[in-house]
C-alpha positions in Angstrom: -203.3 17.0 39.6 -199.5 17.1 38.9 -197.0 18.7 41.3 -194.7 19.6 38.5 -194.4 23.2 37.5 -193.5 22.8 33.8 -196.3 25.2 32.8 -194.8 28.1 34.8 -191.9 30.2 33.7 -189.8 30.6 36.8 -186.6 31.5 35.0 -184.8 34.6 36.3 -184.0 37.4 33.9 -180.4 37.7 32.9 -178.6 40.8 34.2 -177.6 43.4 31.5 -174.1 42.9 30.1 -171.4 45.0 31.7 -170.2 48.0 29.6 -166.5 48.8 29.1 -167.0 52.0 31.0 -168.3 50.1 34.0 -165.2 47.9 34.1 -163.0 50.9 34.2 -164.7 52.3 37.2 -164.9 49.0 39.2 -162.3 48.6 41.9 -159.4 46.2 41.3 -158.3 43.5 43.7 -155.0 44.4 45.4 -153.7 40.9 45.1 -154.9 39.5 41.7 -155.7 42.9 40.0 -159.0 41.7 38.7 -162.0 44.1 38.5 -164.8 43.0 40.9 -168.0 44.3 42.4 -167.5 45.1 46.1 -171.0 44.0 46.9 -170.2 40.5 45.7 -166.9 40.2 47.5 -166.6 37.6 50.3 -163.7 39.5 51.9 -164.0 41.4 55.1 -162.1 44.2 53.3 -164.5 44.5 50.4 -163.0 47.6 48.9 -159.5 46.1 48.7 -159.9 42.3 47.9 -162.2 40.4 45.5 -162.5 37.4 47.8 -161.4 36.1 51.2 -158.8 33.9 49.6 -157.0 36.9 48.1 -157.3 38.7 51.5 -155.8 35.7 53.3 -153.1 35.3 50.6 -152.1 38.9 50.8 -151.9 38.8 54.6 -149.4 35.9 54.6 -151.6 32.9 54.7 -151.5 30.2 52.0 -153.3 26.9 51.5 -150.0 25.1 51.5 -148.9 26.7 54.7 -152.2 25.8 56.4 -151.9 22.2 55.2 -148.5 21.8 56.9 -149.3 23.7 60.0 -148.8 21.8 63.3 -150.2 22.4 66.7 -147.9 23.9 69.3 -146.9 21.3 72.0 -147.6 22.3 75.6 -144.7 22.3 78.0 -144.9 19.9 81.0 -144.5 22.9 83.3 -147.4 24.7 81.8 -149.6 21.7 82.3 -148.6 21.2 85.9 -149.3 24.9 86.7 -152.7 24.7 85.0 -153.9 21.7 87.1 -154.7 22.7 90.7 -152.9 20.7 93.4 -155.2 18.9 95.9 -155.4 20.4 99.3 -154.7 17.9 102.1 -157.4 17.7 104.8 -156.2 18.0 108.4 
């Protein structure tokens, strides 16, 4: 017996094509102005942005900015305050 499933038709049916009227009622992304389906959006603000990249870009983040970002250096004073000083035993 073969484990292949060539004899089965497991293809998914294609969704119906979008109509022009549907595109007019779909919301448009605030950043890129593309029509999108809110249920398919990866953004936290689904009714405003088509994806999380548009959301981050509109909020001031960019890939170039994230690539050149550096960690803030701690001050020596802040490190010495954070470490507890040993208590001398009498």
